[in-house]
N, CA, C and O atoms as a GROMACS GRO file, in nm:
protein
  452
    1MET      N    1  -5.096  -7.974  11.158
    1MET     CA    2  -5.011  -8.044  11.282
    1MET      C    3  -5.032  -7.991  11.401
    1MET      O    4  -5.038  -7.873  11.436
    2LYS      N    5  -5.050  -8.140  11.493
    2LYS     CA    6  -5.070  -8.108  11.635
    2LYS      C    7  -4.961  -8.028  11.679
    2LYS      O    8  -4.844  -8.034  11.642
    3ILE      N    9  -5.032  -7.925  11.789
    3ILE     CA   10  -4.892  -7.831  11.852
    3ILE      C   11  -4.870  -7.955  11.964
    3ILE      O   12  -4.968  -8.010  12.014
    4SER      N   13  -4.743  -7.989  11.997
    4SER     CA   14  -4.692  -8.067  12.078
    4SER      C   15  -4.539  -8.046  12.070
    4SER      O   16  -4.479  -7.984  11.982
    5LYS      N   17  -4.489  -8.108  12.176
    5LYS     CA   18  -4.317  -8.064  12.205
    5LYS      C   19  -4.266  -8.139  12.061
    5LYS      O   20  -4.212  -8.085  11.965
    6ASN      N   21  -4.302  -8.285  12.079
    6ASN     CA   22  -4.240  -8.323  11.991
    6ASN      C   23  -4.250  -8.282  11.819
    6ASN      O   24  -4.151  -8.296  11.747
    7ASN      N   25  -4.378  -8.232  11.766
    7ASN     CA   26  -4.381  -8.147  11.658
    7ASN      C   27  -4.309  -8.009  11.658
    7ASN      O   28  -4.246  -7.975  11.558
    8ALA      N   29  -4.318  -7.932  11.766
    8ALA     CA   30  -4.209  -7.841  11.807
    8ALA      C   31  -4.059  -7.838  11.730
    8ALA      O   32  -4.008  -7.754  11.655
    9TYR      N   33  -4.011  -7.966  11.782
    9TYR     CA   34  -3.889  -7.981  11.768
    9TYR      C   35  -3.897  -8.040  11.624
    9TYR      O   36  -3.793  -8.006  11.568
   10GLU      N   37  -3.967  -8.107  11.545
   10GLU     CA   38  -3.948  -8.107  11.439
   10GLU      C   39  -3.985  -7.977  11.350
   10GLU      O   40  -3.946  -7.978  11.234
   11LEU      N   41  -4.043  -7.886  11.386
   11LEU     CA   42  -4.056  -7.775  11.295
   11LEU      C   43  -3.910  -7.678  11.335
   11LEU      O   44  -3.858  -7.601  11.255
   12TRP      N   45  -3.874  -7.698  11.440
   12TRP     CA   46  -3.714  -7.642  11.454
   12TRP      C   47  -3.607  -7.695  11.325
   12TRP      O   48  -3.528  -7.634  11.253
   13GLU      N   49  -3.645  -7.830  11.336
   13GLU     CA   50  -3.516  -7.869  11.241
   13GLU      C   51  -3.579  -7.857  11.111
   13GLU      O   52  -3.491  -7.837  11.027
   14MET      N   53  -3.678  -7.860  11.066
   14MET     CA   54  -3.760  -7.805  10.915
   14MET      C   55  -3.681  -7.662  10.897
   14MET      O   56  -3.606  -7.633  10.804
   15MET      N   57  -3.722  -7.566  11.030
   15MET     CA   58  -3.637  -7.433  10.992
   15MET      C   59  -3.497  -7.412  11.009
   15MET      O   60  -3.428  -7.344  10.932
   16PHE      N   61  -3.455  -7.474  11.113
   16PHE     CA   62  -3.325  -7.445  11.143
   16PHE      C   63  -3.211  -7.556  11.136
   16PHE      O   64  -3.103  -7.546  11.194
   17GLY      N   65  -3.247  -7.650  11.066
   17GLY     CA   66  -3.182  -7.773  11.097
   17GLY      C   67  -3.133  -7.825  11.231
   17GLY      O   68  -3.214  -7.858  11.318
   18SER      N   69  -2.994  -7.833  11.250
   18SER     CA   70  -2.945  -7.919  11.371
   18SER      C   71  -2.868  -7.830  11.477
   18SER      O   72  -2.792  -7.873  11.563
   19ARG      N   73  -2.911  -7.670  11.450
   19ARG     CA   74  -2.877  -7.560  11.532
   19ARG      C   75  -2.923  -7.524  11.664
   19ARG      O   76  -3.044  -7.524  11.687
   20GLU      N   77  -2.847  -7.495  11.744
   20GLU     CA   78  -2.908  -7.533  11.906
   20GLU      C   79  -2.916  -7.395  11.918
   20GLU      O   80  -2.977  -7.394  12.025
   21TYR      N   81  -2.896  -7.233  11.880
   21TYR     CA   82  -2.964  -7.156  11.843
   21TYR      C   83  -3.018  -7.090  11.702
   21TYR      O   84  -2.963  -7.110  11.594
   22ALA      N   85  -3.132  -7.009  11.720
   22ALA     CA   86  -3.186  -6.943  11.613
   22ALA      C   87  -3.258  -6.800  11.663
   22ALA      O   88  -3.274  -6.758  11.778
   23GLU      N   89  -3.295  -6.740  11.526
   23GLU     CA   90  -3.350  -6.585  11.561
   23GLU      C   91  -3.457  -6.608  11.489
   23GLU      O   92  -3.452  -6.665  11.380
   24ASP      N   93  -3.612  -6.546  11.568
   24ASP     CA   94  -3.745  -6.591  11.505
   24ASP      C   95  -3.710  -6.454  11.404
   24ASP      O   96  -3.607  -6.387  11.389
   25PHE      N   97  -3.850  -6.446  11.345
   25PHE     CA   98  -3.865  -6.336  11.239
   25PHE      C   99  -3.805  -6.124  11.311
   25PHE      O  100  -3.758  -6.037  11.238
   26ASP      N  101  -3.831  -6.114  11.455
   26ASP     CA  102  -3.801  -6.010  11.466
   26ASP      C  103  -3.643  -6.043  11.531
   26ASP      O  104  -3.586  -5.936  11.554
   27GLY      N  105  -3.585  -6.123  11.554
   27GLY     CA  106  -3.411  -6.098  11.600
   27GLY      C  107  -3.423  -6.173  11.749
   27GLY      O  108  -3.323  -6.193  11.818
   28GLY      N  109  -3.558  -6.214  11.789
   28GLY     CA  110  -3.577  -6.294  11.911
   28GLY      C  111  -3.490  -6.396  11.945
   28GLY      O  112  -3.534  -6.502  11.900
   29LEU      N  113  -3.366  -6.415  12.017
   29LEU     CA  114  -3.324  -6.531  12.008
   29LEU      C  115  -3.389  -6.677  12.071
   29LEU      O  116  -3.466  -6.684  12.167
   30MET      N  117  -3.348  -6.764  12.009
   30MET     CA  118  -3.405  -6.885  12.035
   30MET      C  119  -3.318  -7.014  12.095
   30MET      O  120  -3.244  -7.057  12.007
   31TYR      N  121  -3.308  -7.086  12.217
   31TYR     CA  122  -3.268  -7.179  12.233
   31TYR      C  123  -3.314  -7.315  12.219
   31TYR      O  124  -3.401  -7.350  12.298
   32LYS      N  125  -3.260  -7.424  12.104
   32LYS     CA  126  -3.354  -7.519  12.087
   32LYS      C  127  -3.404  -7.620  12.223
   32LYS      O  128  -3.503  -7.693  12.223
   33HIS      N  129  -3.323  -7.607  12.317
   33HIS     CA  130  -3.392  -7.719  12.418
   33HIS      C  131  -3.459  -7.614  12.511
   33HIS      O  132  -3.465  -7.646  12.629
   34ALA      N  133  -3.511  -7.487  12.474
   34ALA     CA  134  -3.554  -7.437  12.579
   34ALA      C  135  -3.760  -7.386  12.539
   34ALA      O  136  -3.820  -7.286  12.577
   35TYR      N  137  -3.807  -7.493  12.460
   35TYR     CA  138  -3.896  -7.492  12.378
   35TYR      C  139  -3.977  -7.521  12.515
   35TYR      O  140  -3.959  -7.613  12.594
   36GLY      N  141  -4.106  -7.376  12.524
   36GLY     CA  142  -4.190  -7.408  12.635
   36GLY      C  143  -4.146  -7.318  12.754
   36GLY      O  144  -4.231  -7.304  12.842
   37ASN      N  145  -4.051  -7.267  12.767
   37ASN     CA  146  -3.982  -7.243  12.906
   37ASN      C  147  -3.947  -7.059  12.877
   37ASN      O  148  -3.846  -7.017  12.822
   38PRO      N  149  -4.064  -6.973  12.931
   38PRO     CA  150  -4.047  -6.864  12.940
   38PRO      C  151  -3.937  -6.780  13.049
   38PRO      O  152  -3.916  -6.659  13.049
   39GLU      N  153  -3.880  -6.877  13.135
   39GLU     CA  154  -3.824  -6.822  13.205
   39GLU      C  155  -3.665  -6.853  13.187
   39GLU      O  156  -3.580  -6.820  13.271
   40TYR      N  157  -3.635  -6.929  13.056
   40TYR     CA  158  -3.492  -6.969  13.017
   40TYR      C  159  -3.424  -6.838  12.984
   40TYR      O  160  -3.494  -6.746  12.943
   41TYR      N  161  -3.304  -6.824  12.997
   41TYR     CA  162  -3.226  -6.692  12.949
   41TYR      C  163  -3.086  -6.712  12.956
   41TYR      O  164  -3.043  -6.805  13.024
   42GLU      N  165  -3.011  -6.639  12.896
   42GLU     CA  166  -2.871  -6.652  12.904
   42GLU      C  167  -2.824  -6.490  12.906
   42GLU      O  168  -2.895  -6.396  12.870
   43TYR      N  169  -2.704  -6.484  12.953
   43TYR     CA  170  -2.620  -6.339  12.950
   43TYR      C  171  -2.534  -6.304  12.819
   43TYR      O  172  -2.436  -6.377  12.808
   44ARG      N  173  -2.546  -6.228  12.737
   44ARG     CA  174  -2.532  -6.218  12.614
   44ARG      C  175  -2.494  -6.062  12.633
   44ARG      O  176  -2.567  -5.970  12.671
   45SER      N  177  -2.348  -6.058  12.591
   45SER     CA  178  -2.282  -5.900  12.596
   45SER      C  179  -2.312  -5.851  12.693
   45SER      O  180  -2.324  -5.731  12.670
   46GLY      N  181  -2.348  -5.891  12.868
   46GLY     CA  182  -2.353  -5.845  12.984
   46GLY      C  183  -2.515  -5.816  13.025
   46GLY      O  184  -2.560  -5.761  13.125
   47ARG      N  185  -2.587  -5.879  12.902
   47ARG     CA  186  -2.779  -5.819  12.908
   47ARG      C  187  -2.835  -5.949  12.959
   47ARG      O  188  -2.748  -6.035  12.971
   48LYS      N  189  -2.953  -5.986  12.991
   48LYS     CA  190  -2.990  -6.105  13.049
   48LYS      C  191  -3.070  -6.105  12.912
   48LYS      O  192  -3.116  -5.996  12.878
   49VAL      N  193  -3.097  -6.230  12.814
   49VAL     CA  194  -3.160  -6.252  12.733
   49VAL      C  195  -3.222  -6.364  12.708
   49VAL      O  196  -3.150  -6.464  12.702
   50TYR      N  197  -3.392  -6.384  12.684
   50TYR     CA  198  -3.506  -6.428  12.708
   50TYR      C  199  -3.476  -6.536  12.607
   50TYR      O  200  -3.422  -6.476  12.514
   51CYS      N  201  -3.482  -6.651  12.579
   51CYS     CA  202  -3.451  -6.753  12.493
   51CYS      C  203  -3.544  -6.829  12.460
   51CYS      O  204  -3.545  -6.867  12.343
   52GLY      N  205  -3.643  -6.873  12.542
   52GLY     CA  206  -3.757  -6.965  12.518
   52GLY      C  207  -3.829  -6.967  12.453
   52GLY      O  208  -3.881  -6.857  12.441
   53TRP      N  209  -3.880  -7.058  12.379
   53TRP     CA  210  -3.955  -7.012  12.223
   53TRP      C  211  -4.049  -7.108  12.222
   53TRP      O  212  -4.019  -7.215  12.276
   54ASN      N  213  -4.184  -7.093  12.158
   54ASN     CA  214  -4.266  -7.175  12.102
   54ASN      C  215  -4.306  -7.150  11.980
   54ASN      O  216  -4.246  -7.091  11.890
   55ILE      N  217  -4.474  -7.227  11.981
   55ILE     CA  218  -4.508  -7.238  11.819
   55ILE      C  219  -4.610  -7.102  11.785
   55ILE      O  220  -4.721  -7.089  11.835
   56HIS      N  221  -4.546  -7.005  11.688
   56HIS     CA  222  -4.653  -6.900  11.653
   56HIS      C  223  -4.743  -6.919  11.516
   56HIS      O  224  -4.698  -6.951  11.405
   57HIS      N  225  -4.874  -6.895  11.548
   57HIS     CA  226  -4.983  -6.900  11.421
   57HIS      C  227  -4.938  -6.780  11.334
   57HIS      O  228  -4.930  -6.675  11.398
   58ILE      N  229  -4.907  -6.771  11.204
   58ILE     CA  230  -4.857  -6.678  11.112
   58ILE      C  231  -4.997  -6.632  11.080
   58ILE      O  232  -5.018  -6.531  11.147
   59LEU      N  233  -5.073  -6.654  11.025
   59LEU     CA  234  -5.248  -6.611  11.046
   59LEU      C  235  -5.279  -6.662  11.198
   59LEU      O  236  -5.232  -6.774  11.219
   60PRO      N  237  -5.325  -6.622  11.272
   60PRO     CA  238  -5.382  -6.653  11.430
   60PRO      C  239  -5.525  -6.722  11.368
   60PRO      O  240  -5.596  -6.705  11.268
   61LYS      N  241  -5.524  -6.809  11.482
   61LYS     CA  242  -5.639  -6.917  11.449
   61LYS      C  243  -5.769  -6.810  11.459
   61LYS      O  244  -5.873  -6.826  11.395
   62ALA      N  245  -5.748  -6.719  11.534
   62ALA     CA  246  -5.864  -6.634  11.566
   62ALA      C  247  -5.946  -6.568  11.452
   62ALA      O  248  -6.063  -6.530  11.442
   63CYS      N  249  -5.826  -6.568  11.361
   63CYS     CA  250  -5.857  -6.511  11.226
   63CYS      C  251  -5.876  -6.610  11.106
   63CYS      O  252  -5.849  -6.570  10.992
   64GLY      N  253  -5.911  -6.711  11.124
   64GLY     CA  254  -5.933  -6.800  11.082
   64GLY      C  255  -5.805  -6.900  11.020
   64GLY      O  256  -5.811  -6.997  10.945
   65GLY      N  257  -5.684  -6.831  11.088
   65GLY     CA  258  -5.551  -7.003  11.066
   65GLY      C  259  -5.599  -7.103  11.107
   65GLY      O  260  -5.703  -7.123  11.170
   66SER      N  261  -5.501  -7.188  11.061
   66SER     CA  262  -5.517  -7.344  11.123
   66SER      C  263  -5.359  -7.357  11.139
   66SER      O  264  -5.271  -7.273  11.120
   67ASN      N  265  -5.348  -7.505  11.184
   67ASN     CA  266  -5.248  -7.592  11.248
   67ASN      C  267  -5.168  -7.652  11.116
   67ASN      O  268  -5.092  -7.747  11.135
   68SER      N  269  -5.181  -7.611  11.017
   68SER     CA  270  -5.108  -7.660  10.912
   68SER      C  271  -4.936  -7.597  10.941
   68SER      O  272  -4.894  -7.500  11.004
   69ILE      N  273  -4.869  -7.700  10.866
   69ILE     CA  274  -4.722  -7.645  10.875
   69ILE      C  275  -4.701  -7.507  10.779
   69ILE      O  276  -4.635  -7.411  10.817
   70GLU      N  277  -4.741  -7.511  10.702
   70GLU     CA  278  -4.728  -7.401  10.606
   70GLU      C  279  -4.757  -7.250  10.684
   70GLU      O  280  -4.718  -7.146  10.631
   71ASN      N  281  -4.834  -7.251  10.823
   71ASN     CA  282  -4.920  -7.175  10.909
   71ASN      C  283  -4.790  -7.123  11.038
   71ASN      O  284  -4.797  -7.015  11.097
   72LEU      N  285  -4.697  -7.210  11.056
   72LEU     CA  286  -4.642  -7.225  11.196
   72LEU      C  287  -4.537  -7.194  11.159
   72LEU      O  288  -4.505  -7.207  11.040
   73THR      N  289  -4.436  -7.133  11.274
   73THR     CA  290  -4.303  -7.076  11.294
   73THR      C  291  -4.275  -7.071  11.416
   73THR      O  292  -4.360  -7.056  11.504
   74CYS      N  293  -4.175  -7.081  11.432
   74CYS     CA  294  -4.079  -7.056  11.576
   74CYS      C  295  -4.072  -6.975  11.616
   74CYS      O  296  -4.034  -6.904  11.522
   75THR      N  297  -4.085  -6.874  11.754
   75THR     CA  298  -4.077  -6.761  11.760
   75THR      C  299  -4.041  -6.780  11.946
   75THR      O  300  -4.085  -6.855  12.032
   76ASN      N  301  -3.930  -6.657  11.944
   76ASN     CA  302  -3.950  -6.646  12.087
   76ASN      C  303  -4.063  -6.627  12.162
   76ASN      O  304  -4.148  -6.550  12.118
   77ILE      N  305  -4.077  -6.676  12.255
   77ILE     CA  306  -4.195  -6.631  12.338
   77ILE      C  307  -4.249  -6.530  12.401
   77ILE      O  308  -4.359  -6.522  12.456
   78ILE      N  309  -4.117  -6.413  12.384
   78ILE     CA  310  -4.185  -6.259  12.404
   78ILE      C  311  -4.247  -6.228  12.286
   78ILE      O  312  -4.357  -6.172  12.286
   79THR      N  313  -4.176  -6.264  12.164
   79THR     CA  314  -4.207  -6.245  12.024
   79THR      C  315  -4.397  -6.288  12.026
   79THR      O  316  -4.488  -6.205  12.019
   80ASN      N  317  -4.410  -6.409  12.034
   80ASN     CA  318  -4.527  -6.478  12.045
   80ASN      C  319  -4.621  -6.371  12.130
   80ASN      O  320  -4.718  -6.323  12.072
   81GLU      N  321  -4.592  -6.332  12.269
   81GLU     CA  322  -4.687  -6.249  12.325
   81GLU      C  323  -4.724  -6.158  12.288
   81GLU      O  324  -4.840  -6.119  12.304
   82LEU      N  325  -4.603  -6.079  12.205
   82LEU     CA  326  -4.635  -5.949  12.152
   82LEU      C  327  -4.727  -5.959  12.024
   82LEU      O  328  -4.836  -5.902  12.025
   83ALA      N  329  -4.690  -6.023  11.927
   83ALA     CA  330  -4.767  -6.037  11.813
   83ALA      C  331  -4.964  -6.086  11.854
   83ALA      O  332  -5.066  -6.058  11.791
   84GLY      N  333  -4.945  -6.159  11.972
   84GLY     CA  334  -5.094  -6.221  12.026
   84GLY      C  335  -5.163  -6.272  11.860
   84GLY      O  336  -5.109  -6.324  11.763
   85ASP      N  337  -5.279  -6.237  11.882
   85ASP     CA  338  -5.376  -6.307  11.800
   85ASP      C  339  -5.385  -6.194  11.646
   85ASP      O  340  -5.468  -6.210  11.556
   86LYS      N  341  -5.304  -6.111  11.646
   86LYS     CA  342  -5.321  -6.027  11.565
   86LYS      C  343  -5.244  -5.996  11.427
   86LYS      O  344  -5.124  -6.024  11.427
   87VAL      N  345  -5.279  -5.960  11.349
   87VAL     CA  346  -5.224  -5.963  11.190
   87VAL      C  347  -5.164  -5.818  11.178
   87VAL      O  348  -5.098  -5.787  11.079
   88SER      N  349  -5.187  -5.732  11.277
   88SER     CA  350  -5.097  -5.598  11.258
   88SER      C  351  -5.055  -5.579  11.376
   88SER      O  352  -5.144  -5.562  11.459
   89TYR      N  353  -4.908  -5.576  11.426
   89TYR     CA  354  -4.878  -5.529  11.588
   89TYR      C  355  -4.746  -5.449  11.540
   89TYR      O  356  -4.685  -5.452  11.433
   90TRP      N  357  -4.725  -5.382  11.655
   90TRP     CA  358  -4.591  -5.280  11.661
   90TRP      C  359  -4.504  -5.410  11.764
   90TRP      O  360  -4.563  -5.481  11.846
   91ILE      N  361  -4.371  -5.416  11.736
   91ILE     CA  362  -4.271  -5.519  11.832
   91ILE      C  363  -4.157  -5.371  11.857
   91ILE      O  364  -4.076  -5.336  11.772
   92GLU      N  365  -4.174  -5.309  11.975
   92GLU     CA  366  -4.056  -5.207  12.001
   92GLU      C  367  -4.125  -5.106  11.904
   92GLU      O  368  -4.246  -5.083  11.912
   93ASP      N  369  -4.016  -5.027  11.785
   93ASP     CA  370  -4.050  -4.960  11.687
   93ASP      C  371  -4.098  -5.022  11.561
   93ASP      O  372  -4.148  -4.947  11.478
   94ARG      N  373  -4.086  -5.167  11.533
   94ARG     CA  374  -4.117  -5.212  11.409
   94ARG      C  375  -4.271  -5.260  11.402
   94ARG      O  376  -4.343  -5.316  11.485
   95LEU      N  377  -4.293  -5.219  11.280
   95LEU     CA  378  -4.473  -5.278  11.271
   95LEU      C  379  -4.454  -5.365  11.166
   95LEU      O  380  -4.385  -5.344  11.066
   96TYR      N  381  -4.528  -5.480  11.194
   96TYR     CA  382  -4.565  -5.616  11.113
   96TYR      C  383  -4.697  -5.617  11.081
   96TYR      O  384  -4.785  -5.560  11.146
   97GLN      N  385  -4.714  -5.695  10.960
   97GLN     CA  386  -4.826  -5.771  10.894
   97GLN      C  387  -4.838  -5.870  10.857
   97GLN      O  388  -4.732  -5.925  10.827
   98VAL      N  389  -4.948  -5.941  10.840
   98VAL     CA  390  -4.958  -6.081  10.819
   98VAL      C  391  -5.053  -6.027  10.661
   98VAL      O  392  -5.152  -5.955  10.649
   99LYS      N  393  -4.953  -6.112  10.538
   99LYS     CA  394  -5.021  -6.078  10.444
   99LYS      C  395  -5.048  -6.223  10.351
   99LYS      O  396  -4.971  -6.317  10.367
  100LYS      N  397  -5.114  -6.229  10.295
  100LYS     CA  398  -5.143  -6.324  10.203
  100LYS      C  399  -5.032  -6.350  10.076
  100LYS      O  400  -4.996  -6.257  10.004
  101ILE      N  401  -4.987  -6.483  10.062
  101ILE     CA  402  -4.865  -6.453   9.978
  101ILE      C  403  -4.956  -6.491   9.848
  101ILE      O  404  -5.047  -6.574   9.856
  102LYS      N  405  -4.915  -6.408   9.703
  102LYS     CA  406  -5.020  -6.372   9.633
  102LYS      C  407  -4.998  -6.517   9.516
  102LYS      O  408  -4.894  -6.571   9.477
  103GLY      N  409  -5.120  -6.542   9.489
  103GLY     CA  410  -5.117  -6.683   9.429
  103GLY      C  411  -5.118  -6.810   9.518
  103GLY      O  412  -5.114  -6.922   9.467
  104THR      N  413  -5.122  -6.795   9.625
  104THR     CA  414  -5.133  -6.927   9.747
  104THR      C  415  -5.244  -6.920   9.819
  104THR      O  416  -5.327  -6.831   9.802
  105HIS      N  417  -5.255  -7.010   9.900
  105HIS     CA  418  -5.377  -7.026  10.013
  105HIS      C  419  -5.260  -6.976  10.176
  105HIS      O  420  -5.305  -6.980  10.291
  106THR      N  421  -5.117  -6.936  10.142
  106THR     CA  422  -5.010  -6.913  10.260
  106THR      C  423  -4.985  -6.780  10.275
  106THR      O  424  -4.976  -6.699  10.183
  107TYR      N  425  -4.970  -6.751  10.430
  107TYR     CA  426  -4.955  -6.632  10.450
  107TYR      C  427  -4.816  -6.619  10.510
  107TYR      O  428  -4.755  -6.714  10.559
  108GLU      N  429  -4.755  -6.459  10.502
  108GLU     CA  430  -4.603  -6.439  10.568
  108GLU      C  431  -4.623  -6.318  10.622
  108GLU      O  432  -4.690  -6.224  10.578
  109ILE      N  433  -4.517  -6.334  10.788
  109ILE     CA  434  -4.511  -6.214  10.807
  109ILE      C  435  -4.421  -6.103  10.775
  109ILE      O  436  -4.302  -6.133  10.766
  110ILE      N  437  -4.451  -5.991  10.757
  110ILE     CA  438  -4.360  -5.892  10.663
  110ILE      C  439  -4.335  -5.783  10.782
  110ILE      O  440  -4.386  -5.787  10.895
  111ARG      N  441  -4.245  -5.684  10.731
  111ARG     CA  442  -4.243  -5.589  10.823
  111ARG      C  443  -4.216  -5.480  10.726
  111ARG      O  444  -4.141  -5.483  10.629
  112VAL      N  445  -4.302  -5.373  10.776
  112VAL     CA  446  -4.375  -5.268  10.714
  112VAL      C  447  -4.284  -5.176  10.764
  112VAL      O  448  -4.240  -5.122  10.662
  113GLN      N  449  -4.230  -5.125  10.861
  113GLN     CA  450  -4.163  -5.007  10.926
  113GLN      C  451  -4.075  -5.089  11.026
  113GLN      O  452  -3.999  -5.030  11.104
   0.00000   0.00000   0.00000
């Protein structure tokens, strides 16, 4: 899948349907119409919450990942930046790792701690 705004919205629809808001794998809030906007935020319970999102490669391209639909997910921009091109990473006090799904050629992000 080519990474573009139109394809990003298509991926959103596949993952979340017509919902306007969703959470990524780390619980980061995303607003459907804030694709690619790192400055978009809303106030929730009195605190500023950034809701911009983009497409994240589950297995980073730097580690052999591709742009196939199975290797892409929607993530809050902050989550995406923290994960970067790593297959093991901490987000606050949570450790995530990219693991191959047994018996397939696809990968998933799992929380280890």
